[in-house]
C-alpha positions in Angstrom: 11.7 -12.1 0.2 12.6 -10.7 -3.2 16.2 -9.5 -3.2 18.8 -11.8 -4.6 22.0 -10.4 -3.1 21.2 -10.5 0.6 23.8 -11.3 3.3 22.0 -14.5 4.4 23.1 -16.2 1.1 26.5 -16.8 2.7 26.4 -20.5 3.8 28.6 -19.7 6.8 25.6 -18.1 8.4 24.2 -21.6 9.0 27.2 -22.5 11.2 27.5 -19.4 13.4 26.4 -19.5 17.1 26.8 -15.8 18.1 23.3 -14.2 18.8 24.8 -10.8 18.1 26.0 -11.9 14.7 27.8 -9.3 12.5 28.3 -9.6 8.7 29.7 -6.8 6.6 26.9 -7.3 4.1 24.4 -5.9 6.6 26.2 -2.6 7.0 26.7 -2.4 3.2 23.0 -2.5 2.6 22.5 0.5 4.9 25.5 2.4 3.5 24.2 2.0 0.0 20.9 3.8 0.9 20.9 7.4 -0.3 17.6 8.3 1.4 17.4 9.6 5.0 16.9 6.7 7.5 14.7 6.8 10.6 13.8 4.3 13.3 10.6 2.5 12.7 9.8 3.1 16.4 9.6 6.9 15.7 6.4 6.1 13.7 4.9 3.4 15.9 1.7 4.4 17.7 1.1 0.9 19.1 2.7 -2.5 18.9 1.2 -5.6 20.5 0.4 -9.2 19.9 -2.7 -11.4 20.7 -3.6 -12.8 24.1 -1.8 -15.9 25.3 -4.6 -18.2 26.5 -3.6 -21.4 28.2 -5.8 -24.5 28.3 -8.1 -25.9 25.6 -8.4 -24.3 22.2 -11.3 -21.9 21.6 -14.7 -23.6 21.0 -16.1 -23.5 17.5 -17.8 -20.2 16.6 -18.6 -20.1 12.9 -19.9 -16.5 12.9 -17.2 -15.3 15.3 -14.1 -13.0 14.8 -11.3 -14.5 12.6 -8.0 -14.8 14.3 -4.9 -13.8 12.3 -2.4 -16.5 13.0 0.8 -17.0 11.0 -1.0 -19.0 8.4 -3.3 -16.1 7.6 -0.4 -13.8 6.6 0.0 -14.4 2.9 2.5 -12.9 0.5 0.0 -10.2 -0.7 -2.2 -9.6 2.3 -4.3 -11.2 5.0 -6.3 -14.3 4.1 -8.8 -15.4 6.8 -10.8 -17.9 4.8 -9.6 -20.8 6.9 -9.0 -18.8 10.1 -10.0 -20.0 13.5 -13.0 -17.9 14.7 -13.7 -16.9 18.3 -16.6 -15.4 20.1 -16.6 -11.7 20.7 -15.6 -10.9 24.2 -14.0 -14.3 24.7 -10.5 -14.7 26.2 -9.1 -14.7 22.6 -10.7 -11.4 21.7 -9.1 -8.4 23.3 -9.6 -4.8 22.2 -5.9 -4.2 22.0 -5.5 -7.1 19.6 -8.2 -6.0 17.2 -6.7 -4.9 13.9 -7.8 -1.8 12.1 -7.5 -1.0 8.4 -3.9 0.0 7.7 -2.3 -2.0 10.5 0.7 -4.1 9.7 0.7 -7.8 10.9 4.0 -9.4 11.4 4.5 -13.1 12.5 7.1 -12.7 15.2 8.7 -16.1 15.4 9.4 -19.3 13.4 11.4 -20.5 10.4 8.3 -20.6 8.2 7.1 -17.1 9.1 9.4 -14.3 10.3 12.4 -16.2 8.8 10.7 -16.0 5.4 9.8 -12.3 5.7 6.1 -13.0 6.2 4.5 -9.6 6.8 1.3 -8.1 5.5 -1.0 -5.1 5.5 -4.5 -5.5 6.9 -7.0 -3.9 4.6 -10.2 -5.8 5.5 -13.6 -4.2 6.1 -14.3 -6.7 9.0 -13.3 -7.1 12.6 -10.4 -9.5 13.3 -7.9 -10.1 16.0 -4.2 -11.1 16.0 -3.1 -14.4 17.5 -0.4 -14.7 20.2 2.5 -15.2 17.7 1.5 -12.2 15.4 2.5 -8.6 16.1 0.1 -5.8 15.3 2.0 -2.7 14.3 0.0 0.6 14.1 1.8 3.6 12.6 1.4 7.4 12.5 3.0 10.1 10.4 4.0 7.7 7.7 2.1 5.7 5.1 1.7 2.1 6.3 1.6 0.7 2.8 4.9 2.4 2.0 6.4 0.9 5.2 5.2 -2.5 4.2 7.0 -2.3 0.9 10.1 -1.1 2.8 9.8 -4.2 5.1 9.8 -6.4 2.0 12.9 -4.7 0.6 16.5 -5.7 1.1 17.4 -2.7 3.2 14.9 -3.6 6.0 14.8 -7.3 5.5 18.5 -7.6 6.0 18.1 -5.9 9.4 15.2 -8.3 10.3 17.4 -11.2 9.2 20.2 -10.0 11.4 17.9 -9.6 14.4 16.2 -13.0 14.2 19.4 -15.1 13.8 20.2 -15.6 17.4 20.5 -18.9 19.1 17.3 -21.0 19.0 14.0 -20.3 17.2 14.0 -17.2 14.9 12.2 -14.5 16.8 12.0 -10.7 16.7 11.2 -8.6 19.8 9.3 -5.3 20.1 12.6 -3.5 20.7 14.1 -5.0 17.6 11.1 -4.0 15.5 11.3 -0.4 16.8 15.0 -0.3 16.0 14.6 -1.2 12.3 15.8 1.7 10.2 13.6 2.6 7.2 14.3 4.9 4.3 12.0 8.0 4.5 11.0 9.3 1.1 8.7 12.3 0.5 5.1 12.0 1.4 4.1 12.3 -2.3 6.3 9.4 -3.1 4.9 7.3 -0.3 1.4 7.9 -1.6 2.4 6.9 -5.1 3.6 3.6 -3.7 0.3 3.2 -1.8 -1.7 3.9 -5.0 0.3 1.3 -7.0 0.0 -1.2 -4.2 -3.8 -0.8 -4.0 -4.2 -0.9 -7.8 -1.9 -3.9 -8.5 -1.2 -5.9 -5.4 -4.3 -5.5 -3.3 -6.6 -5.8 -6.2 -4.9 -9.1 -7.2 -5.1 -10.3 -3.6 -8.8 -9.7 -3.4 -9.3 -11.5 -6.8 -7.4 -14.5 -5.3 -9.6 -14.4 -2.2 -12.7 -14.5 -4.4 -11.4 -17.7 -6.1 -9.1 -16.6 -8.9 -6.0 -18.7 -8.2 -4.0 -17.1 -11.0 -4.4 -13.7 -9.3 -2.1 -14.7 -6.5 1.0 -14.9 -8.7 0.0 -11.7 -10.4 -0.1 -10.0 -6.9 3.3 -11.5 -6.0 4.8 -10.2 -9.2 3.3 -6.8 -8.7 4.7 -6.6 -5.1 8.1 -7.7 -6.3 8.1 -4.9 -8.9 7.2 -2.4 -6.2 10.0 -3.6 -4.0 12.5 -3.3 -6.8 11.2 0.2 -7.6 11.7 1.2 -4.0 15.2 -0.2 -3.9 16.1 1.7 -7.0 14.5 4.8 -5.5 16.7 4.8 -2.4 19.9 3.7 -4.0 22.7 6.3 -3.7 23.3 6.4 -7.5 19.7 7.5 -8.2 19.4 10.3 -5.8 
């Protein structure tokens, strides 16, 4: 989302047909990381997506649970103001699909979602569920806010970009999510990123939700600064 030197800038990527595409730029990004790398799957407690319900759409339910579809995953967080709402206990509401504070939500397919690095952290104080095209990722033993910033960085996004560029619609599977390698910085550093995210990105996101349109760009700028700080932190020359 934010890096300017990613492998996908090569126009030849648009012409390739190999679903197991290789480009030296992908390996370069990992080689330039000076921090220890670990599989995201080592920290995943649960990964799922919302129920697939065939037939008519859910009936209107103004006071029901918001469904986090791809359109609810904004740059700086989850925005359910225009979300479809479903009745509790209905086929669209499953306990496994209910998000908790600190869950990561990742649209899993589509050129306008996963192909644009749409991923967010759920920090709401309300009950919501993910839709059928959104992954819910619940983590343990690592700070989820820190992981979100990692997923926005070049080092992880380049891996996502490689995974989704098979033949057909861009899509990322559970196994490909688990296989993502993330830089693991000390816990104190992770918590520092979390504090900065809450103070600068999340606060701007909530101001935008309350109606301050200018706050959205402030949040995007703050997130970009965090991503750049992370990339500097994990670069070989700074360790």
